[in-house]
NUVO-403146 format. One record per residue (C-alpha): x, y, z; residue in one letter. Coordinates in steps of 0.25 Angstrom, whole numbers, m for minus. Example, Ala and Ser with C-alpha at 12.3 -4.5 7.8 and 13.67 -1.06 7.14 Angstrom:
2
@xx->49 | yy->m18 | zz->31 | res->a
@xx->55 | yy->m4 | zz->29 | res->s
! end
This chain:
84
@xx->721 | yy->791 | zz->59 | res->m
@xx->709 | yy->799 | zz->58 | res->d
@xx->704 | yy->805 | zz->45 | res->s
@xx->694 | yy->817 | zz->43 | res->k
@xx->682 | yy->817 | zz->34 | res->i
@xx->671 | yy->827 | zz->32 | res->t
@xx->656 | yy->823 | zz->33 | res->l
@xx->643 | yy->830 | zz->32 | res->s
@xx->631 | yy->827 | zz->40 | res->f
@xx->618 | yy->834 | zz->44 | res->n
@xx->620 | yy->845 | zz->54 | res->k
@xx->610 | yy->839 | zz->64 | res->s
@xx->616 | yy->825 | zz->63 | res->t
@xx->630 | yy->831 | zz->66 | res->i
@xx->625 | yy->838 | zz->78 | res->e
@xx->618 | yy->825 | zz->83 | res->k
@xx->631 | yy->817 | zz->80 | res->a
@xx->640 | yy->827 | zz->88 | res->k
@xx->630 | yy->827 | zz->100 | res->a
@xx->630 | yy->811 | zz->100 | res->f
@xx->646 | yy->811 | zz->99 | res->a
@xx->647 | yy->821 | zz->110 | res->e
@xx->638 | yy->814 | zz->119 | res->a
@xx->646 | yy->801 | zz->116 | res->n
@xx->659 | yy->808 | zz->119 | res->n
@xx->664 | yy->806 | zz->104 | res->i
@xx->668 | yy->815 | zz->93 | res->s
@xx->659 | yy->816 | zz->81 | res->l
@xx->671 | yy->811 | zz->73 | res->s
@xx->673 | yy->799 | zz->81 | res->r
@xx->658 | yy->796 | zz->81 | res->l
@xx->658 | yy->797 | zz->66 | res->t
@xx->670 | yy->788 | zz->65 | res->e
@xx->663 | yy->778 | zz->74 | res->f
@xx->651 | yy->778 | zz->65 | res->l
@xx->659 | yy->776 | zz->53 | res->y
@xx->666 | yy->764 | zz->60 | res->a
@xx->653 | yy->758 | zz->63 | res->q
@xx->648 | yy->759 | zz->49 | res->i
@xx->661 | yy->753 | zz->43 | res->t
@xx->663 | yy->742 | zz->53 | res->s
@xx->651 | yy->733 | zz->48 | res->g
@xx->645 | yy->728 | zz->35 | res->d
@xx->633 | yy->736 | zz->34 | res->y
@xx->624 | yy->736 | zz->22 | res->k
@xx->616 | yy->749 | zz->25 | res->s
@xx->617 | yy->761 | zz->34 | res->l
@xx->605 | yy->755 | zz->42 | res->d
@xx->614 | yy->743 | zz->46 | res->d
@xx->624 | yy->752 | zz->53 | res->l
@xx->625 | yy->750 | zz->68 | res->p
@xx->625 | yy->765 | zz->69 | res->v
@xx->612 | yy->767 | zz->61 | res->a
@xx->603 | yy->768 | zz->73 | res->d
@xx->612 | yy->778 | zz->80 | res->w
@xx->613 | yy->786 | zz->67 | res->v
@xx->598 | yy->786 | zz->65 | res->n
@xx->596 | yy->792 | zz->79 | res->m
@xx->607 | yy->802 | zz->77 | res->l
@xx->602 | yy->807 | zz->64 | res->s
@xx->589 | yy->814 | zz->61 | res->e
@xx->580 | yy->804 | zz->53 | res->g
@xx->585 | yy->795 | zz->41 | res->q
@xx->599 | yy->798 | zz->36 | res->a
@xx->602 | yy->803 | zz->23 | res->e
@xx->613 | yy->796 | zz->15 | res->y
@xx->620 | yy->805 | zz->5 | res->h
@xx->629 | yy->798 | zz->m6 | res->t
@xx->638 | yy->804 | zz->m16 | res->k
@xx->633 | yy->803 | zz->m30 | res->a
@xx->642 | yy->794 | zz->m39 | res->n
@xx->650 | yy->800 | zz->m51 | res->r
@xx->641 | yy->795 | zz->m61 | res->k
@xx->628 | yy->801 | zz->m55 | res->s
@xx->635 | yy->815 | zz->m53 | res->v
@xx->640 | yy->815 | zz->m67 | res->k
@xx->626 | yy->811 | zz->m72 | res->d
@xx->620 | yy->822 | zz->m64 | res->e
@xx->630 | yy->832 | zz->m69 | res->f
@xx->628 | yy->829 | zz->m83 | res->f
@xx->613 | yy->829 | zz->m81 | res->k
@xx->613 | yy->843 | zz->m75 | res->s
@xx->621 | yy->848 | zz->m88 | res->r
@xx->610 | yy->844 | zz->m97 | res->k
! end
């Protein structure tokens, strides 16, 4: 059974990924699913170890930027610091 998720990407990356998917006769959803399957199928210690790393670098514009969510403690500390 398929599940839906919402993702946010740089607009030019999405356009390139759509073009790549179309050229390879696959939907962008299935391409994304394939990439996640590749990522989760191995025991990778870093993003550079992924088998799709070269393809992702070719598709993107330069180095990728990885955004992580802040943990609860850092958010709380930042909030209280802004209240002083």
